[in-house]
SEKOL-842172 format. One line per 2 residues: number of its first residue (from 1); their letters; for each residue x, y, z of C-alpha. Coordinates in steps of 0.25 Angstrom, whole numbers, plus 5000, padded with zeros to 4 digits. Layout:
! residues N
NUM> a> X,Y,Z ~ ...
! end
This chain:
! residues 471
1> xx> 4840,5166,5174 ~ 4841,5152,5178
3> xx> 4855,5145,5177 ~ 4856,5134,5167
5> xx> 4858,5121,5173 ~ 4872,5115,5173
7> xx> 4874,5101,5166 ~ 4878,5090,5175
9> xx> 4891,5086,5171 ~ 4898,5073,5179
11> xx> 4910,5077,5184 ~ 4922,5070,5192
13> xx> 4921,5055,5195 ~ 4907,5054,5187
15> xx> 4915,5058,5174 ~ 4926,5048,5177
17> xx> 4916,5036,5179 ~ 4908,5040,5167
19> xx> 4921,5041,5159 ~ 4926,5027,5164
21> xx> 4912,5020,5161 ~ 4913,5026,5147
23> xx> 4926,5021,5144 ~ 4924,5008,5150
25> xx> 4912,5005,5142 ~ 4919,5009,5129
27> xx> 4930,4999,5132 ~ 4920,4989,5137
29> xx> 4912,4990,5124 ~ 4923,4988,5115
31> xx> 4929,4976,5123 ~ 4917,4969,5123
33> xx> 4915,4971,5108 ~ 4929,4967,5106
35> xx> 4927,4953,5114 ~ 4913,4951,5107
37> xx> 4918,4953,5093 ~ 4931,4944,5096
39> xx> 4922,4933,5100 ~ 4914,4935,5088
41> xx> 4926,4935,5079 ~ 4930,4921,5084
43> xx> 4917,4915,5086 ~ 4912,4903,5077
45> xx> 4905,4912,5067 ~ 4906,4914,5052
47> xx> 4919,4919,5048 ~ 4915,4932,5042
49> xx> 4907,4936,5055 ~ 4920,4932,5063
51> xx> 4928,4942,5053 ~ 4917,4952,5056
53> xx> 4918,4951,5071 ~ 4933,4951,5070
55> xx> 4932,4965,5063 ~ 4922,4969,5074
57> xx> 4933,4964,5084 ~ 4943,4973,5077
59> xx> 4935,4985,5078 ~ 4933,4983,5092
61> xx> 4948,4982,5094 ~ 4950,4995,5088
63> xx> 4940,5001,5097 ~ 4947,4995,5109
65> xx> 4960,5001,5103 ~ 4953,5015,5103
67> xx> 4949,5012,5117 ~ 4964,5008,5121
69> xx> 4969,5021,5114 ~ 4959,5029,5122
71> xx> 4963,5023,5135 ~ 4978,5025,5133
73> xx> 4975,5040,5131 ~ 4967,5039,5145
75> xx> 4954,5044,5137 ~ 4945,5032,5139
77> xx> 4942,5032,5153 ~ 4946,5041,5165
79> xx> 4959,5035,5172 ~ 4972,5030,5168
81> xx> 4971,5015,5173 ~ 4957,5013,5166
83> xx> 4963,5018,5153 ~ 4975,5010,5154
85> xx> 4968,4997,5157 ~ 4957,4999,5147
87> xx> 4968,5003,5137 ~ 4975,4989,5139
89> xx> 4963,4981,5137 ~ 4958,4988,5125
91> xx> 4972,4987,5119 ~ 4973,4972,5121
93> xx> 4965,4969,5107 ~ 4975,4978,5100
95> xx> 4988,4973,5107 ~ 4992,4987,5112
97> xx> 4999,4991,5125 ~ 4992,5003,5132
99> xx> 5006,5008,5138 ~ 5014,5007,5125
101> xx> 5002,5013,5118 ~ 5002,5025,5128
103> xx> 5017,5027,5125 ~ 5017,5026,5110
105> xx> 5003,5032,5107 ~ 5001,5042,5119
107> xx> 5015,5047,5121 ~ 5022,5046,5108
109> xx> 5013,5046,5097 ~ 5003,5057,5104
111> xx> 5015,5064,5111 ~ 5024,5065,5099
113> xx> 5016,5062,5087 ~ 5024,5059,5075
115> xx> 5037,5062,5082 ~ 5048,5053,5075
117> xx> 5054,5043,5084 ~ 5043,5044,5095
119> xx> 5029,5043,5089 ~ 5028,5027,5085
121> xx> 5019,5032,5073 ~ 5027,5030,5060
123> xx> 5036,5041,5055 ~ 5044,5043,5042
125> xx> 5058,5040,5041 ~ 5068,5049,5034
127> xx> 5076,5043,5023 ~ 5089,5042,5031
129> xx> 5081,5035,5042 ~ 5075,5025,5032
131> xx> 5089,5023,5026 ~ 5095,5019,5039
133> xx> 5085,5008,5041 ~ 5088,4993,5039
135> xx> 5083,4987,5026 ~ 5073,4979,5034
137> xx> 5068,4992,5042 ~ 5067,4999,5028
139> xx> 5058,4988,5022 ~ 5049,4988,5034
141> xx> 5048,5003,5033 ~ 5043,5001,5018
143> xx> 5033,4991,5023 ~ 5029,5001,5033
145> xx> 5025,5010,5021 ~ 5017,4999,5014
147> xx> 5003,4997,5013 ~ 5003,4988,5026
149> xx> 5013,4997,5033 ~ 5005,5003,5043
151> xx> 5000,4990,5049 ~ 5014,4984,5049
153> xx> 5020,4997,5054 ~ 5011,4998,5066
155> xx> 5012,4984,5070 ~ 5028,4983,5069
157> xx> 5032,4998,5074 ~ 5021,5002,5083
159> xx> 5012,4991,5088 ~ 5022,4980,5093
161> xx> 5034,4990,5098 ~ 5025,5001,5103
163> xx> 5011,4995,5107 ~ 5015,4981,5112
165> xx> 5030,4981,5115 ~ 5038,4992,5122
167> xx> 5048,4992,5111 ~ 5048,5007,5108
169> xx> 5060,5016,5114 ~ 5051,5023,5124
171> xx> 5043,5010,5127 ~ 5057,5002,5130
173> xx> 5062,5013,5139 ~ 5051,5009,5149
175> xx> 5046,4996,5144 ~ 5042,4990,5158
177> xx> 5031,5000,5157 ~ 5025,4994,5145
179> xx> 5027,4979,5147 ~ 5014,4977,5156
181> xx> 5006,4982,5145 ~ 5013,4974,5134
183> xx> 5011,4961,5142 ~ 4996,4965,5145
185> xx> 4994,4968,5130 ~ 5001,4956,5125
187> xx> 4994,4946,5135 ~ 4981,4953,5132
189> xx> 4984,4950,5117 ~ 4987,4935,5120
191> xx> 4975,4933,5128 ~ 4966,4939,5118
193> xx> 4972,4929,5107 ~ 4970,4918,5117
195> xx> 4956,4922,5120 ~ 4953,4922,5105
197> xx> 4958,4909,5103 ~ 4950,4903,5115
199> xx> 4937,4910,5113 ~ 4938,4906,5099
201> xx> 4942,4891,5101 ~ 4931,4890,5111
203> xx> 4919,4896,5102 ~ 4925,4892,5088
205> xx> 4933,4880,5091 ~ 4933,4877,5075
207> xx> 4941,4889,5072 ~ 4957,4888,5072
209> xx> 4964,4898,5081 ~ 4970,4906,5070
211> xx> 4956,4910,5065 ~ 4952,4914,5079
213> xx> 4964,4923,5080 ~ 4962,4929,5066
215> xx> 4947,4932,5070 ~ 4949,4936,5084
217> xx> 4962,4944,5082 ~ 4969,4946,5069
219> xx> 4956,4952,5062 ~ 4952,4961,5073
221> xx> 4966,4966,5075 ~ 4968,4969,5060
223> xx> 4954,4976,5060 ~ 4957,4985,5071
225> xx> 4971,4989,5066 ~ 4965,4994,5053
227> xx> 4951,4998,5058 ~ 4954,5013,5059
229> xx> 4960,5015,5045 ~ 4950,5007,5039
231> xx> 4938,5014,5046 ~ 4944,5028,5041
233> xx> 4945,5023,5027 ~ 4931,5017,5027
235> xx> 4925,5030,5033 ~ 4933,5038,5022
237> xx> 4927,5030,5011 ~ 4914,5031,5017
239> xx> 4914,5045,5018 ~ 4919,5047,5004
241> xx> 4909,5038,4999 ~ 4898,5046,5006
243> xx> 4903,5059,5002 ~ 4907,5057,4987
245> xx> 4899,5045,4983 ~ 4897,5037,4974
247> xx> 4882,5039,4973 ~ 4874,5029,4965
249> xx> 4865,5030,4954 ~ 4850,5034,4957
251> xx> 4837,5027,4952 ~ 4834,5014,4948
253> xx> 4845,5006,4941 ~ 4842,5002,4926
255> xx> 4851,4991,4921 ~ 4846,4994,4906
257> xx> 4854,5007,4905 ~ 4867,5004,4900
259> xx> 4871,5019,4895 ~ 4881,5021,4906
261> xx> 4896,5025,4907 ~ 4901,5020,4919
263> xx> 4913,5028,4925 ~ 4920,5029,4939
265> xx> 4921,5040,4949 ~ 4930,5052,4944
267> xx> 4942,5047,4951 ~ 4942,5034,4945
269> xx> 4940,5039,4931 ~ 4955,5038,4927
271> xx> 4953,5023,4930 ~ 4941,5022,4922
273> xx> 4947,5028,4910 ~ 4960,5019,4912
275> xx> 4952,5006,4911 ~ 4943,5011,4900
277> xx> 4956,5015,4891 ~ 4963,5002,4895
279> xx> 4964,4991,4885 ~ 4956,4979,4889
281> xx> 4969,4971,4889 ~ 4974,4979,4901
283> xx> 4962,4979,4909 ~ 4965,4966,4917
285> xx> 4979,4970,4920 ~ 4975,4985,4923
287> xx> 4963,4982,4932 ~ 4968,4969,4940
289> xx> 4984,4968,4939 ~ 4987,4983,4939
291> xx> 4981,4986,4952 ~ 4988,4974,4959
293> xx> 5002,4978,4953 ~ 4999,4992,4958
295> xx> 4995,4988,4972 ~ 5007,4979,4973
297> xx> 5016,4990,4968 ~ 5011,5000,4979
299> xx> 5012,4989,4990 ~ 5027,4986,4985
301> xx> 5031,5001,4983 ~ 5036,5004,4997
303> xx> 5045,4991,4997 ~ 5051,4994,4983
305> xx> 5052,5010,4983 ~ 5054,5015,4997
307> xx> 5065,5025,4995 ~ 5066,5038,4989
309> xx> 5063,5052,4995 ~ 5049,5057,4996
311> xx> 5050,5070,4990 ~ 5043,5072,4976
313> xx> 5056,5078,4971 ~ 5063,5066,4974
315> xx> 5053,5057,4968 ~ 5050,5061,4953
317> xx> 5046,5048,4949 ~ 5035,5047,4959
319> xx> 5031,5061,4956 ~ 5030,5057,4941
321> xx> 5022,5045,4944 ~ 5012,5051,4952
323> xx> 5010,5063,4941 ~ 5010,5051,4931
325> xx> 4999,5044,4939 ~ 4991,5057,4941
327> xx> 4992,5061,4926 ~ 4987,5047,4922
329> xx> 4975,5047,4932 ~ 4971,5060,4927
331> xx> 4972,5056,4913 ~ 4963,5044,4915
333> xx> 4954,5052,4923 ~ 4952,5062,4911
335> xx> 4951,5051,4901 ~ 4940,5045,4910
337> xx> 4931,5056,4906 ~ 4929,5051,4892
339> xx> 4933,5037,4891 ~ 4922,5028,4886
341> xx> 4917,5016,4894 ~ 4922,5005,4886
343> xx> 4910,4996,4885 ~ 4899,5003,4876
345> xx> 4887,4996,4882 ~ 4876,5000,4873
347> xx> 4884,4998,4860 ~ 4877,4985,4856
349> xx> 4863,4993,4855 ~ 4868,5007,4853
351> xx> 4878,5006,4842 ~ 4876,4997,4830
353> xx> 4885,4989,4822 ~ 4891,4998,4811
355> xx> 4886,4994,4797 ~ 4900,4992,4791
357> xx> 4901,4980,4800 ~ 4887,4975,4795
359> xx> 4888,4978,4780 ~ 4891,4966,4772
361> xx> 4890,4955,4784 ~ 4883,4942,4783
363> xx> 4870,4938,4791 ~ 4879,4930,4801
365> xx> 4889,4942,4803 ~ 4877,4952,4804
367> xx> 4871,4943,4815 ~ 4885,4944,4822
369> xx> 4884,4958,4821 ~ 4871,4957,4828
371> xx> 4877,4948,4839 ~ 4887,4958,4841
373> xx> 4878,4969,4843 ~ 4868,4962,4852
375> xx> 4878,4955,4861 ~ 4883,4969,4864
377> xx> 4897,4967,4859 ~ 4898,4981,4854
379> xx> 4898,4986,4869 ~ 4913,4982,4869
381> xx> 4917,4981,4855 ~ 4916,4993,4845
383> xx> 4913,4992,4830 ~ 4916,5004,4822
385> xx> 4921,5012,4834 ~ 4907,5009,4840
387> xx> 4904,5001,4853 ~ 4912,4997,4865
389> xx> 4926,4999,4868 ~ 4928,4988,4879
391> xx> 4933,4977,4868 ~ 4940,4980,4855
393> xx> 4933,4986,4843 ~ 4929,4974,4833
395> xx> 4929,4981,4820 ~ 4942,4973,4816
397> xx> 4941,4961,4825 ~ 4940,4952,4813
399> xx> 4954,4956,4811 ~ 4959,4951,4824
401> xx> 4951,4939,4827 ~ 4948,4927,4818
403> xx> 4934,4919,4819 ~ 4939,4909,4829
405> xx> 4944,4920,4838 ~ 4932,4929,4837
407> xx> 4923,4917,4841 ~ 4933,4914,4853
409> xx> 4932,4929,4857 ~ 4917,4929,4857
411> xx> 4915,4916,4864 ~ 4926,4916,4874
413> xx> 4929,4931,4875 ~ 4943,4936,4879
415> xx> 4951,4948,4885 ~ 4940,4957,4890
417> xx> 4929,4951,4882 ~ 4919,4941,4888
419> xx> 4916,4927,4882 ~ 4902,4927,4875
421> xx> 4902,4913,4872 ~ 4890,4911,4881
423> xx> 4883,4923,4875 ~ 4883,4921,4861
425> xx> 4877,4908,4854 ~ 4886,4901,4844
427> xx> 4878,4908,4832 ~ 4880,4922,4839
429> xx> 4895,4920,4840 ~ 4896,4915,4825
431> xx> 4888,4927,4820 ~ 4896,4936,4829
433> xx> 4910,4931,4825 ~ 4905,4932,4810
435> xx> 4902,4947,4813 ~ 4915,4949,4820
437> xx> 4923,4943,4808 ~ 4918,4954,4799
439> xx> 4924,4965,4808 ~ 4937,4969,4800
441> xx> 4941,4980,4791 ~ 4939,4979,4776
443> xx> 4951,4976,4768 ~ 4957,4967,4781
445> xx> 4956,4953,4781 ~ 4950,4947,4795
447> xx> 4958,4939,4804 ~ 4959,4924,4799
449> xx> 4963,4911,4807 ~ 4975,4905,4798
451> xx> 4974,4891,4803 ~ 4959,4891,4800
453> xx> 4962,4895,4786 ~ 4973,4884,4784
455> xx> 4963,4874,4791 ~ 4951,4877,4781
457> xx> 4962,4875,4769 ~ 4966,4862,4774
459> xx> 4951,4857,4775 ~ 4949,4856,4760
461> xx> 4963,4850,4758 ~ 4960,4840,4768
463> xx> 4946,4836,4761 ~ 4953,4835,4748
465> xx> 4963,4825,4753 ~ 4953,4817,4760
467> xx> 4944,4817,4747 ~ 4955,4813,4737
469> xx> 4960,4802,4747 ~ 4946,4795,4744
471> x> 4946,4783,4734
! end
């Protein structure tokens, strides 16, 4: 039996040369892309294109940061010197010192992960440690726990004292070892800003220096700092959308079909029920003002309530609040199963005006009832418990509004009601108001304008006085 041929595997120096070439190619690719996108970000193009290239430049900075990270672990290319110098160059756009990174990240973070007092990553404090801090430091700790806290914490507590300047306790003990890399990275940062201004002033002399710095450094730096988390969120949302839907309707759309009951997804049914049962006068505060107040309250919460033990036994009010919110959301979710959709979209054609509102009316008032039906007023207003619930019921509207008030409401609108002055002719408005004036219970007098009655009584008296004065 013949022996299977062995695979030719490169060994020794060939493997090292291949790995070095591969690592240099990766570094060179991202470095070239970084320079190209930087020039395009400050080039005399349309500002949206500059911003697009600035975002691409931030992505290239993030990729160079990954290259520098691998170099500090000695994993990009074979050879310690190659990794050190490639890491130094890759860390210039992100302003990180290679030697300080190796100390804080490789030795302390990886070697003593989450060990309090050694690992530079944030660790929680005990109540005793927090109380021992100065008022300014306690305020700063509250800032670190706010929405923008991670970014502020990284730059104040990690980036400047641990990645740029040798200010940590281990680094201060051997600070001479780290000074050359600090000088190198600060010089590289200054040279980068100078090149941005020099190149930008040459190819786009009409642009101010501040705009060149924003496009060439501020926007790209902001993009790379938040790119990893944003990418994770986007991928997570895309995965959820792909798996859970929503899946759109099939078939050709038919705009003539209006028999529909729109409802949101299940996890938003409580909100649907809340908005459906909400009085019209509270819709604007609840939809526009309430969320803003809530968000501001959440942002101020770390500053207003930063004390108290975290045990649930020590925080009964917080526990009761959470339970109340859960019960409230559950109740509204249950109510959403049978809460009607406020506008009754086919009331104008499917629900005739009840006979009791037509019997004994004049021709003008019957014409107004026809206008009321044809103009789809019943989509939002009910008569005889039939019709929409978006607006108030009109069974006794004549008890609440006088003739002038009805005309103004129809023509100008008000509250949640749109204005119909441009949709109705004067004759239709007169007929509609005449019909609305008949909508009041028997045995009760409709609303009247007292000032009009006085004015009408004054007219004959003035006429008599005028006629009596004639010779």
